N, C-alpha and C positions, 0 to 999 in steps of 0.2 A: 309527728308534721316535722318536715326539717326547714322550715320558714317560718315564720310569723307574720301577721297583717292586719293590719289596724286600719281601722276608721273612725278619727274621730273627730267629727265637726260640731262645733260648739257657738250657738247665739248667745253673743257674751252683750251686757248691758250695765252702762254706769252713768253717776250721771256727774254735772259738777258740782264742787262744793257750795253746799247751801241750797243747790238747783238754780244758781247765779246763769240769769242767759248769756255766758262770756260768748258761749260760739255762736255769733251772728252770722248771716247767709254770705256776707263778704270773707270769714276766713275761715268756714266748716270746707269746702274743696281743699285747702292749704293741709287741714290739720289731719284731714279725712287719709290725704294721699302721706302724711309723714307717720301715722299708725298703722298705715299698712303694708310702710316698709318697715316696722318697727314689729308686727307676724313676721314679716320673711325673716327678720336677723333673729327673730328666736326657732327659725324653724319652720315655720308656718305659711299657712297658704292662705291670702286673705281673699274671701271669695265674696263680700259683699259690706259695705263699711258706712254706715249712714247716721242720721239723727237730726236733730234738731238745737235749738240755741241752751240749754239744759242737760242734754243727756246724749249720750253715744250709743250705735247696736254694730257689734261685732260680728260676722258670719267668719267663721274660721276653721281651719282644717288646723289642727295643733299636732305636733310631735306626742310620740304613747312614752317617749322616754324622760319627758320631764312634765313636772305639774305646773297644771292647769294655774295652779296660784301662783307659780311663781313669774310664769306667763305674763299673766294676767297684772303683777305687780311691777313687774319691768316694764311692760309698754304703759299702763301709766305713770310712773316713777320718770320715765325720760318723757315721755309726749307735756307732762306739766310743765318740765322746764324750758322743754323747746318754748311749748306756747306763749310762756313767762319772758324769754329772751328774744323771740322772733314775731313775736304780735306785738304793733300797739295799743294802747292803752289798756294792756291783757296781764301786766307785774304782778297782780292778785290772785291770779288766776289757780286755781287749783281741781282735782276729782275729789269726791264725795270717797270717803275710806273704803267704802265695801263697794260689789257688784254681785251680779246674776252671771252663773254661767250655763247654759241649758244644752241638753245634748237635743243633736238636730240627726236624724235618719235621712238617707240618703234621696229616699222619696217624699220628703218635703223641702228641702237646701231651695229648690225652687220657689216654694212658697214662702220661704223664709225670707230670702233674699225680693220678690216683691212686697212682703212686706216692709223692710227695712228702707226702701224706693221710695216706695209709698208714707214714708215717715210725716212730714209734714200736712199731708193733708190728712192723715190719719190722729194726728196733736189737735186738729183742728173741733173733734168731738171727743175727746177722752183728755186727759192728765195724765203725766209721768205717774205721778203717785197710783192712780187708778189702774194705768197698764202696767205698773211693776207687781203691786199684788198680783191683779188675773194672770200674769204668766207663774207668779208664786204657785198662786192655790192649781192653777195645771199641770203645773209638775210637780205636785202632792210636798210642796215645801210648808211647813208650819211655821210659821212668824209671827210675833210681838208684834200686831200695825203699831203701836206706839212707838217703843225704839227703835223701830225699824229709822224711823227718818232724823234718828239724832245723829 
């Protein structure tokens, strides 16, 4: 083939440090918008960004020539500093070290977008840890349930 084509859409999930509820409803829209800008800065396309007080969901198309881990590391590092510097009462803010990044086919982008939009409703029924374990299992990721939350 004369050209290369890629469709790399990821559902990225990460939590606040110790799953503290830093992301109040008041600041969440600004944080989401800032993270959308960071996705673009990394050469990606933010499709949907959402979450609740203790974690984020990002649906994004990312570049094929950059490691997913590098893009997520940059997004988390820059956004944590920005939150500490720009949100009152968030001086101790930080993200948990790890993250989940799950591939999403184009046929499921609308479904995942809808899931992210409905996070507050969803988390009235299920906690973050249970939700995250379901994602890991659904994607065939083996993990140590105990060491996962340190």
